[in-house]
C-alpha positions as CSV (number, residue, x, y, z in Angstrom):
1,M,30.0,66.9,25.8
2,S,33.0,66.3,23.5
3,R,36.3,68.0,23.0
4,A,38.4,67.2,19.9
5,V,41.8,67.9,18.4
6,L,41.5,68.8,14.7
7,S,44.5,69.0,12.5
8,I,44.0,71.4,9.6
9,G,46.1,71.9,6.6
10,S,46.1,73.4,3.1
11,N,48.6,73.5,0.2
12,L,46.4,74.7,-2.7
13,G,45.0,78.2,-3.4
14,D,45.0,80.7,-0.6
15,R,46.3,78.4,2.1
16,L,46.0,80.8,4.9
17,A,42.5,81.9,4.0
18,Q,41.5,78.2,3.9
19,L,42.8,77.7,7.5
20,R,41.2,80.9,8.7
21,G,37.9,79.7,7.2
22,V,38.0,76.6,9.4
23,V,38.4,78.7,12.5
24,A,35.7,81.0,11.4
25,G,33.4,78.1,10.5
26,L,33.9,76.4,13.9
27,G,33.1,79.7,15.6
28,H,32.1,79.5,19.3
29,R,33.3,75.8,19.4
30,V,37.0,76.9,19.2
31,V,38.8,76.6,22.5
32,A,42.4,77.2,21.3
33,V,44.3,77.5,18.0
34,S,47.9,76.7,17.5
35,P,50.4,78.9,15.6
36,V,50.6,78.1,11.9
37,Y,53.5,76.0,10.6
38,S,54.9,75.4,7.1
39,T,55.6,71.7,6.4
40,A,56.8,69.6,3.6
41,P,54.1,67.2,2.2
42,W,53.7,63.9,3.9
43,G,53.2,60.6,2.0
44,G,55.5,60.8,-0.9
45,V,53.4,62.6,-3.5
46,E,55.2,65.5,-5.2
47,Q,53.4,68.8,-4.2
48,D,53.8,72.2,-2.6
49,D,54.4,72.7,1.1
50,Y,51.4,72.8,3.5
51,L,50.3,75.3,6.1
52,N,49.2,73.3,9.2
53,A,47.7,74.1,12.5
54,I,45.7,72.4,15.3
55,V,42.4,73.6,16.5
56,L,41.1,72.4,19.9
57,V,37.3,72.4,19.8
58,D,34.5,71.8,22.3
59,D,30.7,71.3,21.9
60,P,28.3,69.7,24.3
61,E,26.1,68.5,21.4
62,F,28.9,67.0,19.2
63,G,30.3,63.5,19.2
64,A,33.4,62.3,17.3
65,H,31.4,61.6,14.1
66,D,29.9,65.0,14.3
67,W,33.4,66.6,14.2
68,L,34.2,64.4,11.2
69,R,31.1,65.4,9.3
70,F,31.6,69.1,10.2
71,G,35.2,68.9,9.0
72,Q,34.1,67.3,5.7
73,R,31.5,70.0,5.2
74,L,34.3,72.6,5.6
75,E,36.5,70.7,3.1
76,R,33.7,70.6,0.6
77,A,33.0,74.3,1.0
78,A,36.7,74.9,0.3
79,G,36.5,72.8,-3.0
80,R,38.3,69.8,-1.6
81,V,38.6,67.0,-4.2
82,R,39.7,63.5,-3.1
83,E,41.6,62.0,-6.1
84,V,45.1,61.1,-4.9
85,R,45.8,59.7,-1.4
86,W,48.1,62.1,0.4
87,G,47.8,64.4,-2.6
88,A,47.5,68.2,-2.7
89,R,44.4,69.7,-1.3
90,T,42.7,73.0,-0.7
91,L,41.8,71.9,2.8
92,D,42.3,68.9,5.0
93,V,40.5,68.6,8.4
94,D,41.4,65.5,10.4
95,V,39.9,64.5,13.7
96,V,43.1,63.4,15.6
97,W,41.7,62.8,19.1
98,C,38.3,63.2,20.8
99,I,37.0,62.8,24.3
100,E,33.2,62.4,25.0
101,D,31.8,62.7,28.5
102,G,35.3,62.3,30.0
103,V,36.1,59.1,28.1
104,V,38.7,59.1,25.3
105,C,37.1,57.9,22.1
106,R,38.4,54.8,20.4
107,S,37.1,53.8,17.1
108,D,38.2,51.2,14.4
109,D,35.5,52.5,12.0
110,P,37.1,52.9,8.6
111,E,35.4,56.2,8.2
112,L,36.8,57.5,11.5
113,T,39.7,55.8,13.3
114,L,40.4,57.2,16.7
115,P,42.8,58.2,17.9
116,H,44.1,59.1,14.4
117,P,46.3,56.1,13.4
118,Q,49.2,58.2,12.1
119,A,49.2,61.1,14.5
120,H,52.1,59.8,16.5
121,N,54.2,59.7,13.3
122,R,53.5,63.2,12.1
123,A,55.5,66.1,13.6
124,F,53.1,68.5,11.8
125,V,50.4,67.2,14.1
126,L,52.3,66.8,17.3
127,I,54.2,70.1,17.4
128,P,51.1,72.3,17.1
129,W,49.1,70.0,19.3
130,L,51.6,70.7,22.1
131,D,51.1,74.4,21.5
132,V,47.4,74.1,22.5
133,Q,47.6,71.2,25.0
134,P,51.1,70.9,26.5
135,D,50.1,68.0,28.7
136,A,48.3,66.0,26.0
137,E,48.6,62.2,25.9
138,L,48.0,59.9,23.0
139,E,47.3,56.2,22.9
140,V,48.9,54.1,20.2
141,D,48.5,50.3,20.1
142,G,47.4,50.2,23.7
143,T,50.3,52.4,25.0
144,V,49.5,55.9,26.4
145,R,52.3,58.3,26.3
146,P,52.6,62.1,26.5
147,V,52.5,63.7,23.0
148,R,55.9,65.3,23.7
149,D,57.4,61.7,24.1
150,W,55.9,60.6,20.8
151,L,57.4,63.7,19.2
152,A,60.8,63.1,20.8
153,G,60.8,59.6,19.2
154,L,60.5,61.0,15.7
155,D,63.5,61.5,13.4
156,A,65.1,64.9,13.9
157,A,64.6,65.7,10.2
158,E,60.8,65.1,10.6
159,R,60.7,67.5,13.6
160,A,62.9,70.1,11.8
161,G,60.6,70.0,8.8
162,V,57.8,71.7,10.8
163,R,58.7,75.4,10.5
164,P,57.0,78.2,12.4
165,T,55.4,81.0,10.3
166,E,54.4,84.5,11.1
167,F,50.8,83.7,10.3
168,V,48.1,83.8,13.0
169,L,44.6,82.2,13.0
170,S,42.1,84.1,15.2
171,A,40.7,82.0,18.0
172,A,38.0,84.7,18.4
173,A,36.5,83.9,15.0
174,E,33.1,85.4,14.1
175,G,30.4,83.5,12.3
176,S,30.1,79.8,12.0
177,V,28.9,77.0,9.7
178,S,26.1,75.0,11.2
């Protein structure tokens, strides 16, 4: 059994529809969905703001790499093109954290580094993560701390840049992509 934290974001096209498509695509695997936030782009590339959320998922037959492949399939279905690092995208699905059979996954695989190597620096990940898992912990460089502590350590402007929206993603999505 594995449970994963997926960060989802979109800043091209119908951003909300892209995020709702992820929740629908994950179907019965969805345990919880955070509120949707509007955030400035991260990484220094000029582009429009993102809509971001966290989806907590669970599937007894999935491992960490299965979540990655499933997320990539959803990205392709949304027309995701990988041309510019940290550039604009129709859909981004990142595996932030995963636990398999009670053990937190750690991976240095270039295809899937876990926990996500930049999660602790990104308020747009940490804030919605706390919405779905208030007691979450994250290991960075061998140090395990509550996610709320990693968030508190970020610059105030970084935290303030994650703005709540009125948008809702349904946790009771119907249909799924297999």
